[in-house]
N, CA, C, O and CB atoms as a CASP TS submission, in Angstrom:
PFRMAT TS
TARGET T0000
AUTHOR 0000-0000-0000
METHOD Language model
MODEL 1
PARENT N/A
ATOM      1  N   UNK     1     -28.139   0.083  42.624  1.00  0.00           N
ATOM      2  CA  UNK     1     -27.364  -0.078  40.754  1.00  0.00           C
ATOM      3  C   UNK     1     -27.573   1.342  40.228  1.00  0.00           C
ATOM      4  O   UNK     1     -28.564   2.073  40.237  1.00  0.00           O
ATOM      5  CB  UNK     1     -28.406  -1.403  39.355  1.00  0.00           C
ATOM      6  N   UNK     2     -26.750   1.448  39.922  1.00  0.00           N
ATOM      7  CA  UNK     2     -26.948   2.913  38.685  1.00  0.00           C
ATOM      8  C   UNK     2     -27.781   3.088  37.655  1.00  0.00           C
ATOM      9  O   UNK     2     -27.906   2.271  36.742  1.00  0.00           O
ATOM     10  CB  UNK     2     -25.857   3.170  37.849  1.00  0.00           C
ATOM     11  N   UNK     3     -28.442   4.242  37.754  1.00  0.00           N
ATOM     12  CA  UNK     3     -29.148   4.252  36.469  1.00  0.00           C
ATOM     13  C   UNK     3     -28.921   5.204  35.686  1.00  0.00           C
ATOM     14  O   UNK     3     -27.998   5.976  35.946  1.00  0.00           O
ATOM     15  CB  UNK     3     -30.380   4.236  36.555  1.00  0.00           C
ATOM     16  N   UNK     4     -29.625   5.357  34.663  1.00  0.00           N
ATOM     17  CA  UNK     4     -29.139   6.317  33.374  1.00  0.00           C
ATOM     18  C   UNK     4     -30.366   6.233  32.355  1.00  0.00           C
ATOM     19  O   UNK     4     -31.003   5.214  32.087  1.00  0.00           O
ATOM     20  CB  UNK     4     -27.566   5.696  32.530  1.00  0.00           C
ATOM     21  N   UNK     5     -30.585   7.644  31.791  1.00  0.00           N
ATOM     22  CA  UNK     5     -31.661   7.962  31.199  1.00  0.00           C
ATOM     23  C   UNK     5     -31.290   7.884  29.710  1.00  0.00           C
ATOM     24  O   UNK     5     -30.718   8.926  29.390  1.00  0.00           O
ATOM     25  CB  UNK     5     -32.170   9.246  31.686  1.00  0.00           C
ATOM     26  N   UNK     6     -31.415   6.985  28.636  1.00  0.00           N
ATOM     27  CA  UNK     6     -30.786   6.157  27.955  1.00  0.00           C
ATOM     28  C   UNK     6     -32.150   6.985  26.676  1.00  0.00           C
ATOM     29  O   UNK     6     -33.272   7.366  27.009  1.00  0.00           O
ATOM     30  CB  UNK     6     -30.636   4.228  28.614  1.00  0.00           C
ATOM     31  N   UNK     7     -31.579   7.043  25.337  1.00  0.00           N
ATOM     32  CA  UNK     7     -32.326   6.727  24.210  1.00  0.00           C
ATOM     33  C   UNK     7     -31.352   6.335  23.297  1.00  0.00           C
ATOM     34  O   UNK     7     -30.125   6.437  23.268  1.00  0.00           O
ATOM     35  CB  UNK     7     -33.190   7.797  23.713  1.00  0.00           C
ATOM     36  N   UNK     8     -32.614   5.624  22.191  1.00  0.00           N
ATOM     37  CA  UNK     8     -31.807   5.155  20.792  1.00  0.00           C
ATOM     38  C   UNK     8     -30.896   6.153  20.034  1.00  0.00           C
ATOM     39  O   UNK     8     -31.317   7.228  19.607  1.00  0.00           O
ATOM     40  CB  UNK     8     -32.860   4.735  19.690  1.00  0.00           C
ATOM     41  N   UNK     9     -29.652   5.735  19.900  1.00  0.00           N
ATOM     42  CA  UNK     9     -28.807   6.814  18.891  1.00  0.00           C
ATOM     43  C   UNK     9     -29.701   6.844  17.722  1.00  0.00           C
ATOM     44  O   UNK     9     -30.842   6.385  17.772  1.00  0.00           O
ATOM     45  CB  UNK     9     -27.126   6.309  18.372  1.00  0.00           C
ATOM     46  N   UNK    10     -29.121   7.455  16.524  1.00  0.00           N
ATOM     47  CA  UNK    10     -30.004   7.843  15.690  1.00  0.00           C
ATOM     48  C   UNK    10     -29.369   6.780  14.594  1.00  0.00           C
ATOM     49  O   UNK    10     -28.198   6.423  14.462  1.00  0.00           O
ATOM     50  CB  UNK    10     -30.083   9.511  15.406  1.00  0.00           C
ATOM     51  N   UNK    11     -30.494   6.416  13.888  1.00  0.00           N
ATOM     52  CA  UNK    11     -30.421   5.488  12.770  1.00  0.00           C
ATOM     53  C   UNK    11     -30.347   4.154  13.688  1.00  0.00           C
ATOM     54  O   UNK    11     -29.975   3.210  12.990  1.00  0.00           O
ATOM     55  CB  UNK    11     -29.054   5.770  11.656  1.00  0.00           C
ATOM     56  N   UNK    12     -30.575   3.795  14.977  1.00  0.00           N
ATOM     57  CA  UNK    12     -30.187   2.572  15.129  1.00  0.00           C
ATOM     58  C   UNK    12     -31.586   2.060  16.203  1.00  0.00           C
ATOM     59  O   UNK    12     -32.211   2.737  17.020  1.00  0.00           O
ATOM     60  CB  UNK    12     -28.489   2.521  15.747  1.00  0.00           C
ATOM     61  N   UNK    13     -31.745   0.636  15.819  1.00  0.00           N
ATOM     62  CA  UNK    13     -32.837  -0.043  16.861  1.00  0.00           C
ATOM     63  C   UNK    13     -32.724  -1.057  17.275  1.00  0.00           C
ATOM     64  O   UNK    13     -32.612  -2.041  16.544  1.00  0.00           O
ATOM     65  CB  UNK    13     -33.969  -0.213  16.539  1.00  0.00           C
ATOM     66  N   UNK    14     -32.719  -1.127  18.738  1.00  0.00           N
ATOM     67  CA  UNK    14     -32.537  -2.040  19.473  1.00  0.00           C
ATOM     68  C   UNK    14     -33.533  -2.371  20.410  1.00  0.00           C
ATOM     69  O   UNK    14     -34.343  -1.445  20.445  1.00  0.00           O
ATOM     70  CB  UNK    14     -31.537  -1.854  19.949  1.00  0.00           C
ATOM     71  N   UNK    15     -33.828  -3.249  21.161  1.00  0.00           N
ATOM     72  CA  UNK    15     -34.914  -3.384  22.058  1.00  0.00           C
ATOM     73  C   UNK    15     -34.383  -3.064  23.571  1.00  0.00           C
ATOM     74  O   UNK    15     -33.259  -2.800  23.997  1.00  0.00           O
ATOM     75  CB  UNK    15     -35.532  -4.868  21.909  1.00  0.00           C
ATOM     76  N   UNK    16     -35.420  -3.174  24.089  1.00  0.00           N
ATOM     77  CA  UNK    16     -35.108  -2.754  25.373  1.00  0.00           C
ATOM     78  C   UNK    16     -34.751  -4.131  25.883  1.00  0.00           C
ATOM     79  O   UNK    16     -35.109  -5.121  25.246  1.00  0.00           O
ATOM     80  CB  UNK    16     -36.280  -1.945  26.164  1.00  0.00           C
ATOM     81  N   UNK    17     -33.815  -4.274  27.402  1.00  0.00           N
ATOM     82  CA  UNK    17     -33.554  -6.015  28.022  1.00  0.00           C
ATOM     83  C   UNK    17     -34.592  -6.499  27.992  1.00  0.00           C
ATOM     84  O   UNK    17     -34.620  -7.698  27.715  1.00  0.00           O
ATOM     85  CB  UNK    17     -33.050  -6.371  29.518  1.00  0.00           C
ATOM     86  N   UNK    18     -35.833  -5.819  28.249  1.00  0.00           N
ATOM     87  CA  UNK    18     -37.147  -6.558  28.269  1.00  0.00           C
ATOM     88  C   UNK    18     -37.658  -7.088  26.760  1.00  0.00           C
ATOM     89  O   UNK    18     -38.733  -7.683  26.682  1.00  0.00           O
ATOM     90  CB  UNK    18     -38.272  -5.530  28.911  1.00  0.00           C
ATOM     91  N   UNK    19     -36.961  -6.882  25.740  1.00  0.00           N
ATOM     92  CA  UNK    19     -37.689  -7.013  24.548  1.00  0.00           C
ATOM     93  C   UNK    19     -38.825  -6.325  24.266  1.00  0.00           C
ATOM     94  O   UNK    19     -39.554  -6.814  23.404  1.00  0.00           O
ATOM     95  CB  UNK    19     -37.987  -8.128  24.401  1.00  0.00           C
ATOM     96  N   UNK    20     -39.291  -4.873  25.008  1.00  0.00           N
ATOM     97  CA  UNK    20     -40.041  -3.976  24.294  1.00  0.00           C
ATOM     98  C   UNK    20     -39.113  -2.525  23.697  1.00  0.00           C
ATOM     99  O   UNK    20     -38.052  -2.054  24.107  1.00  0.00           O
ATOM    100  CB  UNK    20     -41.262  -3.605  25.329  1.00  0.00           C
ATOM    101  N   UNK    21     -39.930  -2.136  22.691  1.00  0.00           N
ATOM    102  CA  UNK    21     -39.266  -0.691  21.998  1.00  0.00           C
ATOM    103  C   UNK    21     -39.038   0.350  22.593  1.00  0.00           C
ATOM    104  O   UNK    21     -40.042   0.787  23.155  1.00  0.00           O
ATOM    105  CB  UNK    21     -39.932  -0.110  21.072  1.00  0.00           C
ATOM    106  N   UNK    22     -37.998   1.041  22.736  1.00  0.00           N
ATOM    107  CA  UNK    22     -37.413   1.922  23.375  1.00  0.00           C
ATOM    108  C   UNK    22     -38.328   3.487  23.103  1.00  0.00           C
ATOM    109  O   UNK    22     -38.711   3.723  21.957  1.00  0.00           O
ATOM    110  CB  UNK    22     -35.864   1.825  22.882  1.00  0.00           C
ATOM    111  N   UNK    23     -38.579   4.337  24.062  1.00  0.00           N
ATOM    112  CA  UNK    23     -39.738   5.287  24.069  1.00  0.00           C
ATOM    113  C   UNK    23     -38.904   6.275  23.045  1.00  0.00           C
ATOM    114  O   UNK    23     -37.748   6.057  22.681  1.00  0.00           O
ATOM    115  CB  UNK    23     -40.275   5.981  25.756  1.00  0.00           C
ATOM    116  N   UNK    24     -39.646   7.314  22.680  1.00  0.00           N
ATOM    117  CA  UNK    24     -39.073   8.378  21.940  1.00  0.00           C
ATOM    118  C   UNK    24     -38.028   9.142  22.783  1.00  0.00           C
ATOM    119  O   UNK    24     -36.860   9.370  22.470  1.00  0.00           O
ATOM    120  CB  UNK    24     -40.165   9.302  21.457  1.00  0.00           C
ATOM    121  N   UNK    25     -38.770   9.542  24.073  1.00  0.00           N
ATOM    122  CA  UNK    25     -38.117  10.374  24.831  1.00  0.00           C
ATOM    123  C   UNK    25     -36.779   9.539  25.740  1.00  0.00           C
ATOM    124  O   UNK    25     -36.076  10.065  26.603  1.00  0.00           O
ATOM    125  CB  UNK    25     -39.278  11.053  25.737  1.00  0.00           C
ATOM    126  N   UNK    26     -36.705   8.234  25.289  1.00  0.00           N
ATOM    127  CA  UNK    26     -35.903   7.721  26.518  1.00  0.00           C
ATOM    128  C   UNK    26     -36.444   6.746  27.389  1.00  0.00           C
ATOM    129  O   UNK    26     -37.577   6.311  27.181  1.00  0.00           O
ATOM    130  CB  UNK    26     -35.593   8.752  27.363  1.00  0.00           C
ATOM    131  N   UNK    27     -35.623   6.276  28.532  1.00  0.00           N
ATOM    132  CA  UNK    27     -36.136   5.963  29.585  1.00  0.00           C
ATOM    133  C   UNK    27     -35.100   5.771  30.416  1.00  0.00           C
ATOM    134  O   UNK    27     -33.971   5.647  29.942  1.00  0.00           O
ATOM    135  CB  UNK    27     -36.954   5.004  29.488  1.00  0.00           C
ATOM    136  N   UNK    28     -35.340   5.710  31.906  1.00  0.00           N
ATOM    137  CA  UNK    28     -34.262   5.776  33.132  1.00  0.00           C
ATOM    138  C   UNK    28     -34.611   3.917  32.835  1.00  0.00           C
ATOM    139  O   UNK    28     -35.664   3.316  32.619  1.00  0.00           O
ATOM    140  CB  UNK    28     -34.778   6.881  35.145  1.00  0.00           C
ATOM    141  N   UNK    29     -33.128   3.442  32.958  1.00  0.00           N
ATOM    142  CA  UNK    29     -32.920   1.979  33.257  1.00  0.00           C
ATOM    143  C   UNK    29     -31.301   1.824  33.594  1.00  0.00           C
ATOM    144  O   UNK    29     -30.201   2.280  33.282  1.00  0.00           O
ATOM    145  CB  UNK    29     -33.416   0.990  31.885  1.00  0.00           C
ATOM    146  N   UNK    30     -31.998   0.776  34.519  1.00  0.00           N
ATOM    147  CA  UNK    30     -30.618   0.307  35.481  1.00  0.00           C
ATOM    148  C   UNK    30     -29.342  -0.239  34.613  1.00  0.00           C
ATOM    149  O   UNK    30     -29.512  -1.399  34.236  1.00  0.00           O
ATOM    150  CB  UNK    30     -31.067  -1.077  36.589  1.00  0.00           C
ATOM    151  N   UNK    31     -28.303   0.256  34.280  1.00  0.00           N
ATOM    152  CA  UNK    31     -26.883  -0.197  33.929  1.00  0.00           C
ATOM    153  C   UNK    31     -26.232  -1.621  34.309  1.00  0.00           C
ATOM    154  O   UNK    31     -25.536  -2.048  35.230  1.00  0.00           O
ATOM    155  CB  UNK    31     -26.037   0.763  34.531  1.00  0.00           C
ATOM    156  N   UNK    32     -26.815  -2.144  33.125  1.00  0.00           N
ATOM    157  CA  UNK    32     -26.311  -3.501  33.190  1.00  0.00           C
ATOM    158  C   UNK    32     -25.860  -3.917  32.431  1.00  0.00           C
ATOM    159  O   UNK    32     -25.447  -3.022  31.693  1.00  0.00           O
ATOM    160  CB  UNK    32     -26.884  -4.286  33.403  1.00  0.00           C
ATOM    161  N   UNK    33     -25.546  -5.202  31.936  1.00  0.00           N
ATOM    162  CA  UNK    33     -24.390  -5.610  31.481  1.00  0.00           C
ATOM    163  C   UNK    33     -24.834  -5.351  29.738  1.00  0.00           C
ATOM    164  O   UNK    33     -24.092  -4.906  28.862  1.00  0.00           O
ATOM    165  CB  UNK    33     -23.977  -7.273  32.096  1.00  0.00           C
ATOM    166  N   UNK    34     -26.117  -5.742  29.616  1.00  0.00           N
ATOM    167  CA  UNK    34     -27.085  -5.515  28.140  1.00  0.00           C
ATOM    168  C   UNK    34     -26.669  -3.819  27.794  1.00  0.00           C
ATOM    169  O   UNK    34     -25.968  -3.419  26.865  1.00  0.00           O
ATOM    170  CB  UNK    34     -29.272  -5.749  28.500  1.00  0.00           C
ATOM    171  N   UNK    35     -27.173  -3.215  28.589  1.00  0.00           N
ATOM    172  CA  UNK    35     -27.161  -1.520  28.652  1.00  0.00           C
ATOM    173  C   UNK    35     -25.564  -1.209  28.229  1.00  0.00           C
ATOM    174  O   UNK    35     -25.281  -0.493  27.268  1.00  0.00           O
ATOM    175  CB  UNK    35     -27.589  -0.787  30.492  1.00  0.00           C
ATOM    176  N   UNK    36     -24.503  -1.890  29.140  1.00  0.00           N
ATOM    177  CA  UNK    36     -23.589  -1.127  28.993  1.00  0.00           C
ATOM    178  C   UNK    36     -22.794  -1.246  27.242  1.00  0.00           C
ATOM    179  O   UNK    36     -22.010  -0.449  26.726  1.00  0.00           O
ATOM    180  CB  UNK    36     -22.710  -1.494  30.273  1.00  0.00           C
ATOM    181  N   UNK    37     -23.345  -2.502  26.686  1.00  0.00           N
ATOM    182  CA  UNK    37     -22.895  -3.081  25.613  1.00  0.00           C
ATOM    183  C   UNK    37     -23.646  -2.370  24.644  1.00  0.00           C
ATOM    184  O   UNK    37     -23.398  -2.440  23.440  1.00  0.00           O
ATOM    185  CB  UNK    37     -23.005  -4.519  25.595  1.00  0.00           C
ATOM    186  N   UNK    38     -24.396  -1.809  25.044  1.00  0.00           N
ATOM    187  CA  UNK    38     -25.020  -0.980  23.778  1.00  0.00           C
ATOM    188  C   UNK    38     -24.717   0.079  24.069  1.00  0.00           C
ATOM    189  O   UNK    38     -24.777   0.841  23.103  1.00  0.00           O
ATOM    190  CB  UNK    38     -26.460  -0.964  23.433  1.00  0.00           C
ATOM    191  N   UNK    39     -24.389   0.555  25.009  1.00  0.00           N
ATOM    192  CA  UNK    39     -23.506   1.873  25.266  1.00  0.00           C
ATOM    193  C   UNK    39     -22.609   2.172  24.429  1.00  0.00           C
ATOM    194  O   UNK    39     -22.666   3.068  23.588  1.00  0.00           O
ATOM    195  CB  UNK    39     -22.802   1.895  26.401  1.00  0.00           C
ATOM    196  N   UNK    40     -21.359   1.102  24.715  1.00  0.00           N
ATOM    197  CA  UNK    40     -20.460   0.645  24.032  1.00  0.00           C
ATOM    198  C   UNK    40     -20.061   0.357  22.340  1.00  0.00           C
ATOM    199  O   UNK    40     -18.988   0.281  21.742  1.00  0.00           O
ATOM    200  CB  UNK    40     -20.501  -0.186  24.603  1.00  0.00           C
ATOM    201  N   UNK    41     -21.236   0.262  21.997  1.00  0.00           N
ATOM    202  CA  UNK    41     -21.269  -0.045  20.649  1.00  0.00           C
ATOM    203  C   UNK    41     -22.087   0.702  19.521  1.00  0.00           C
ATOM    204  O   UNK    41     -22.313   0.422  18.343  1.00  0.00           O
ATOM    205  CB  UNK    41     -21.634  -1.244  20.653  1.00  0.00           C
ATOM    206  N   UNK    42     -22.567   2.124  20.613  1.00  0.00           N
ATOM    207  CA  UNK    42     -23.145   3.292  20.407  1.00  0.00           C
ATOM    208  C   UNK    42     -24.725   3.341  19.408  1.00  0.00           C
ATOM    209  O   UNK    42     -25.157   4.082  18.525  1.00  0.00           O
ATOM    210  CB  UNK    42     -21.944   4.076  19.771  1.00  0.00           C
ATOM    211  N   UNK    43     -25.388   1.732  20.355  1.00  0.00           N
ATOM    212  CA  UNK    43     -26.644   1.881  20.039  1.00  0.00           C
ATOM    213  C   UNK    43     -27.375   2.753  21.016  1.00  0.00           C
ATOM    214  O   UNK    43     -28.451   2.913  20.440  1.00  0.00           O
ATOM    215  CB  UNK    43     -27.206   0.645  19.906  1.00  0.00           C
ATOM    216  N   UNK    44     -27.449   3.501  22.297  1.00  0.00           N
ATOM    217  CA  UNK    44     -27.688   4.134  23.188  1.00  0.00           C
ATOM    218  C   UNK    44     -27.117   5.123  23.440  1.00  0.00           C
ATOM    219  O   UNK    44     -25.896   4.975  23.391  1.00  0.00           O
ATOM    220  CB  UNK    44     -27.712   3.628  23.907  1.00  0.00           C
ATOM    221  N   UNK    45     -27.574   6.479  23.795  1.00  0.00           N
ATOM    222  CA  UNK    45     -27.079   7.258  24.017  1.00  0.00           C
ATOM    223  C   UNK    45     -27.741   8.067  25.505  1.00  0.00           C
ATOM    224  O   UNK    45     -28.915   8.129  25.871  1.00  0.00           O
ATOM    225  CB  UNK    45     -27.010   7.777  22.806  1.00  0.00           C
ATOM    226  N   UNK    46     -26.632   8.569  26.084  1.00  0.00           N
ATOM    227  CA  UNK    46     -27.196   9.338  27.218  1.00  0.00           C
ATOM    228  C   UNK    46     -28.182  10.631  27.061  1.00  0.00           C
ATOM    229  O   UNK    46     -27.876  11.642  26.430  1.00  0.00           O
ATOM    230  CB  UNK    46     -26.058   9.779  27.930  1.00  0.00           C
ATOM    231  N   UNK    47     -29.525  10.405  27.802  1.00  0.00           N
ATOM    232  CA  UNK    47     -30.625  12.413  27.284  1.00  0.00           C
ATOM    233  C   UNK    47     -29.834  12.885  28.171  1.00  0.00           C
ATOM    234  O   UNK    47     -29.318  12.382  29.170  1.00  0.00           O
ATOM    235  CB  UNK    47     -32.859  12.969  27.737  1.00  0.00           C
ATOM    236  N   UNK    48     -29.785  14.071  27.629  1.00  0.00           N
ATOM    237  CA  UNK    48     -29.461  15.288  28.588  1.00  0.00           C
ATOM    238  C   UNK    48     -28.107  15.879  28.982  1.00  0.00           C
ATOM    239  O   UNK    48     -27.790  16.814  29.718  1.00  0.00           O
ATOM    240  CB  UNK    48     -29.959  14.977  29.769  1.00  0.00           C
ATOM    241  N   UNK    49     -27.525  15.142  28.351  1.00  0.00           N
ATOM    242  CA  UNK    49     -26.085  14.776  28.569  1.00  0.00           C
ATOM    243  C   UNK    49     -24.700  15.987  27.105  1.00  0.00           C
ATOM    244  O   UNK    49     -24.330  15.816  25.944  1.00  0.00           O
ATOM    245  CB  UNK    49     -26.175  12.510  28.172  1.00  0.00           C
ATOM    246  N   UNK    50     -24.516  16.799  27.925  1.00  0.00           N
ATOM    247  CA  UNK    50     -23.989  17.244  27.187  1.00  0.00           C
ATOM    248  C   UNK    50     -22.485  16.886  25.939  1.00  0.00           C
ATOM    249  O   UNK    50     -21.685  16.013  26.276  1.00  0.00           O
ATOM    250  CB  UNK    50     -24.025  17.953  27.942  1.00  0.00           C
ATOM    251  N   UNK    51     -22.332  17.430  24.961  1.00  0.00           N
ATOM    252  CA  UNK    51     -21.134  16.626  24.391  1.00  0.00           C
ATOM    253  C   UNK    51     -19.979  17.560  24.646  1.00  0.00           C
ATOM    254  O   UNK    51     -20.090  18.739  24.309  1.00  0.00           O
ATOM    255  CB  UNK    51     -21.268  16.225  22.735  1.00  0.00           C
ATOM    256  N   UNK    52     -18.667  17.032  25.328  1.00  0.00           N
ATOM    257  CA  UNK    52     -17.266  17.374  26.103  1.00  0.00           C
ATOM    258  C   UNK    52     -17.384  18.978  25.314  1.00  0.00           C
ATOM    259  O   UNK    52     -17.676  19.006  24.119  1.00  0.00           O
ATOM    260  CB  UNK    52     -15.526  16.112  25.636  1.00  0.00           C
ATOM    261  N   UNK    53     -17.163  20.139  25.994  1.00  0.00           N
ATOM    262  CA  UNK    53     -16.690  20.964  24.956  1.00  0.00           C
ATOM    263  C   UNK    53     -15.063  21.231  24.713  1.00  0.00           C
ATOM    264  O   UNK    53     -14.197  21.053  25.569  1.00  0.00           O
ATOM    265  CB  UNK    53     -17.345  22.206  25.205  1.00  0.00           C
ATOM    266  N   UNK    54     -14.835  21.725  23.272  1.00  0.00           N
ATOM    267  CA  UNK    54     -13.271  21.678  22.829  1.00  0.00           C
ATOM    268  C   UNK    54     -12.849  22.560  23.073  1.00  0.00           C
ATOM    269  O   UNK    54     -13.239  23.726  23.006  1.00  0.00           O
ATOM    270  CB  UNK    54     -12.831  21.505  21.630  1.00  0.00           C
ATOM    271  N   UNK    55     -11.395  21.795  23.610  1.00  0.00           N
ATOM    272  CA  UNK    55     -10.690  22.869  24.203  1.00  0.00           C
ATOM    273  C   UNK    55     -10.575  24.025  23.229  1.00  0.00           C
ATOM    274  O   UNK    55     -10.505  23.948  22.003  1.00  0.00           O
ATOM    275  CB  UNK    55      -9.342  22.414  24.663  1.00  0.00           C
ATOM    276  N   UNK    56     -10.565  25.427  24.211  1.00  0.00           N
ATOM    277  CA  UNK    56     -10.137  26.683  23.257  1.00  0.00           C
ATOM    278  C   UNK    56      -8.850  26.835  22.802  1.00  0.00           C
ATOM    279  O   UNK    56      -7.997  26.999  23.675  1.00  0.00           O
ATOM    280  CB  UNK    56     -10.342  27.916  23.865  1.00  0.00           C
ATOM    281  N   UNK    57      -8.403  26.820  21.352  1.00  0.00           N
ATOM    282  CA  UNK    57      -6.968  27.141  21.530  1.00  0.00           C
ATOM    283  C   UNK    57      -6.530  28.314  22.431  1.00  0.00           C
ATOM    284  O   UNK    57      -7.219  29.072  23.113  1.00  0.00           O
ATOM    285  CB  UNK    57      -6.438  27.396  20.246  1.00  0.00           C
ATOM    286  N   UNK    58      -5.162  28.255  22.243  1.00  0.00           N
ATOM    287  CA  UNK    58      -4.264  29.471  23.139  1.00  0.00           C
ATOM    288  C   UNK    58      -3.795  29.870  21.863  1.00  0.00           C
ATOM    289  O   UNK    58      -3.334  29.278  20.886  1.00  0.00           O
ATOM    290  CB  UNK    58      -2.896  29.034  24.462  1.00  0.00           C
ATOM    291  N   UNK    59      -4.110  31.342  22.230  1.00  0.00           N
ATOM    292  CA  UNK    59      -3.042  32.107  20.550  1.00  0.00           C
ATOM    293  C   UNK    59      -1.677  32.183  21.159  1.00  0.00           C
ATOM    294  O   UNK    59      -1.632  32.356  22.377  1.00  0.00           O
ATOM    295  CB  UNK    59      -3.520  34.216  19.827  1.00  0.00           C
ATOM    296  N   UNK    60      -0.643  32.088  20.539  1.00  0.00           N
ATOM    297  CA  UNK    60       0.898  32.554  20.480  1.00  0.00           C
ATOM    298  C   UNK    60       1.155  33.807  19.457  1.00  0.00           C
ATOM    299  O   UNK    60       0.711  34.143  18.359  1.00  0.00           O
ATOM    300  CB  UNK    60       1.869  31.232  19.944  1.00  0.00           C
ATOM    301  N   UNK    61       2.337  34.446  20.625  1.00  0.00           N
ATOM    302  CA  UNK    61       2.852  35.604  19.568  1.00  0.00           C
ATOM    303  C   UNK    61       3.423  34.932  18.536  1.00  0.00           C
ATOM    304  O   UNK    61       4.037  33.884  18.734  1.00  0.00           O
ATOM    305  CB  UNK    61       3.945  36.667  20.113  1.00  0.00           C
ATOM    306  N   UNK    62       3.285  35.449  17.376  1.00  0.00           N
ATOM    307  CA  UNK    62       3.818  34.832  16.366  1.00  0.00           C
ATOM    308  C   UNK    62       5.355  35.137  16.323  1.00  0.00           C
ATOM    309  O   UNK    62       6.204  34.291  16.044  1.00  0.00           O
ATOM    310  CB  UNK    62       3.096  35.209  15.170  1.00  0.00           C
ATOM    311  N   UNK    63       5.628  36.537  16.655  1.00  0.00           N
ATOM    312  CA  UNK    63       7.626  36.471  16.910  1.00  0.00           C
ATOM    313  C   UNK    63       8.180  35.576  18.060  1.00  0.00           C
ATOM    314  O   UNK    63       9.391  35.398  18.193  1.00  0.00           O
ATOM    315  CB  UNK    63       8.374  38.173  17.453  1.00  0.00           C
ATOM    316  N   UNK    64       7.306  35.054  18.837  1.00  0.00           N
ATOM    317  CA  UNK    64       8.056  34.152  19.831  1.00  0.00           C
ATOM    318  C   UNK    64       8.472  32.768  18.418  1.00  0.00           C
ATOM    319  O   UNK    64       9.583  32.342  18.103  1.00  0.00           O
ATOM    320  CB  UNK    64       6.712  33.529  21.548  1.00  0.00           C
ATOM    321  N   UNK    65       7.268  32.435  17.918  1.00  0.00           N
ATOM    322  CA  UNK    65       7.466  31.410  17.006  1.00  0.00           C
ATOM    323  C   UNK    65       8.242  31.280  15.654  1.00  0.00           C
ATOM    324  O   UNK    65       8.444  30.253  15.005  1.00  0.00           O
ATOM    325  CB  UNK    65       6.420  31.154  16.771  1.00  0.00           C
ATOM    326  N   UNK    66       8.766  33.009  15.288  1.00  0.00           N
ATOM    327  CA  UNK    66       9.502  33.145  14.333  1.00  0.00           C
ATOM    328  C   UNK    66      10.979  33.047  14.859  1.00  0.00           C
ATOM    329  O   UNK    66      11.864  32.508  14.196  1.00  0.00           O
ATOM    330  CB  UNK    66       9.134  34.323  13.665  1.00  0.00           C
ATOM    331  N   UNK    67      11.201  33.655  16.205  1.00  0.00           N
ATOM    332  CA  UNK    67      12.681  33.377  16.695  1.00  0.00           C
ATOM    333  C   UNK    67      12.648  32.172  16.886  1.00  0.00           C
ATOM    334  O   UNK    67      13.781  31.701  16.786  1.00  0.00           O
ATOM    335  CB  UNK    67      13.226  34.043  17.915  1.00  0.00           C
ATOM    336  N   UNK    68      11.361  30.915  17.277  1.00  0.00           N
ATOM    337  CA  UNK    68      12.067  29.502  17.149  1.00  0.00           C
ATOM    338  C   UNK    68      12.616  29.011  16.471  1.00  0.00           C
ATOM    339  O   UNK    68      13.545  28.239  16.712  1.00  0.00           O
ATOM    340  CB  UNK    68      11.649  28.728  17.193  1.00  0.00           C
ATOM    341  N   UNK    69      12.239  29.288  15.539  1.00  0.00           N
ATOM    342  CA  UNK    69      12.025  28.325  14.144  1.00  0.00           C
ATOM    343  C   UNK    69      13.690  28.995  13.397  1.00  0.00           C
ATOM    344  O   UNK    69      14.497  28.295  12.787  1.00  0.00           O
ATOM    345  CB  UNK    69      10.039  28.864  12.905  1.00  0.00           C
ATOM    346  N   UNK    70      13.841  30.550  13.691  1.00  0.00           N
ATOM    347  CA  UNK    70      15.006  30.510  13.313  1.00  0.00           C
ATOM    348  C   UNK    70      16.156  30.202  14.080  1.00  0.00           C
ATOM    349  O   UNK    70      17.249  30.178  13.513  1.00  0.00           O
ATOM    350  CB  UNK    70      15.132  31.427  12.866  1.00  0.00           C
ATOM    351  N   UNK    71      16.076  30.000  15.110  1.00  0.00           N
ATOM    352  CA  UNK    71      17.173  29.164  15.887  1.00  0.00           C
ATOM    353  C   UNK    71      17.788  28.117  15.706  1.00  0.00           C
ATOM    354  O   UNK    71      18.991  27.860  15.660  1.00  0.00           O
ATOM    355  CB  UNK    71      16.900  28.860  16.795  1.00  0.00           C
ATOM    356  N   UNK    72      16.104  27.001  15.516  1.00  0.00           N
ATOM    357  CA  UNK    72      15.736  25.930  15.246  1.00  0.00           C
ATOM    358  C   UNK    72      17.133  25.741  13.849  1.00  0.00           C
ATOM    359  O   UNK    72      18.111  24.994  13.835  1.00  0.00           O
ATOM    360  CB  UNK    72      13.929  25.943  14.935  1.00  0.00           C
ATOM    361  N   UNK    73      16.715  26.639  12.950  1.00  0.00           N
ATOM    362  CA  UNK    73      17.263  26.805  11.942  1.00  0.00           C
ATOM    363  C   UNK    73      18.803  27.237  11.532  1.00  0.00           C
ATOM    364  O   UNK    73      19.493  27.101  10.522  1.00  0.00           O
ATOM    365  CB  UNK    73      16.528  27.440  11.601  1.00  0.00           C
ATOM    366  N   UNK    74      19.002  27.874  12.939  1.00  0.00           N
ATOM    367  CA  UNK    74      20.793  28.176  12.618  1.00  0.00           C
ATOM    368  C   UNK    74      21.517  27.214  14.074  1.00  0.00           C
ATOM    369  O   UNK    74      22.509  27.551  14.720  1.00  0.00           O
ATOM    370  CB  UNK    74      21.343  30.523  12.779  1.00  0.00           C
ATOM    371  N   UNK    75      20.832  26.220  14.247  1.00  0.00           N
ATOM    372  CA  UNK    75      21.371  25.195  15.322  1.00  0.00           C
ATOM    373  C   UNK    75      21.405  26.231  16.853  1.00  0.00           C
ATOM    374  O   UNK    75      22.270  26.211  17.729  1.00  0.00           O
ATOM    375  CB  UNK    75      23.222  24.514  14.760  1.00  0.00           C
ATOM    376  N   UNK    76      20.236  27.033  16.787  1.00  0.00           N
ATOM    377  CA  UNK    76      20.130  26.913  18.157  1.00  0.00           C
ATOM    378  C   UNK    76      21.061  28.756  18.524  1.00  0.00           C
ATOM    379  O   UNK    76      21.262  29.525  19.463  1.00  0.00           O
ATOM    380  CB  UNK    76      21.063  25.083  18.786  1.00  0.00           C
ATOM    381  N   UNK    77      21.241  28.674  17.580  1.00  0.00           N
ATOM    382  CA  UNK    77      22.205  30.224  17.814  1.00  0.00           C
ATOM    383  C   UNK    77      21.401  31.397  17.748  1.00  0.00           C
ATOM    384  O   UNK    77      21.916  32.507  17.888  1.00  0.00           O
ATOM    385  CB  UNK    77      23.406  30.542  16.599  1.00  0.00           C
TER
END
């Protein structure tokens, strides 16, 4: 069975599946239905998983945008 290291999300208090309190640093537990529900509800978060990086905005040439806007304004001419 798949296992993950999880900890309580900030401001959340839910017991471990066996009724014990979650350790401060988290615990490695099997991913059961109970654990999947706690993750889906936002009660538990993975330890050591970085948030996905935000996409880097691509810069566009302002002249190209101005030309496209002018063409759209003139009906594509």
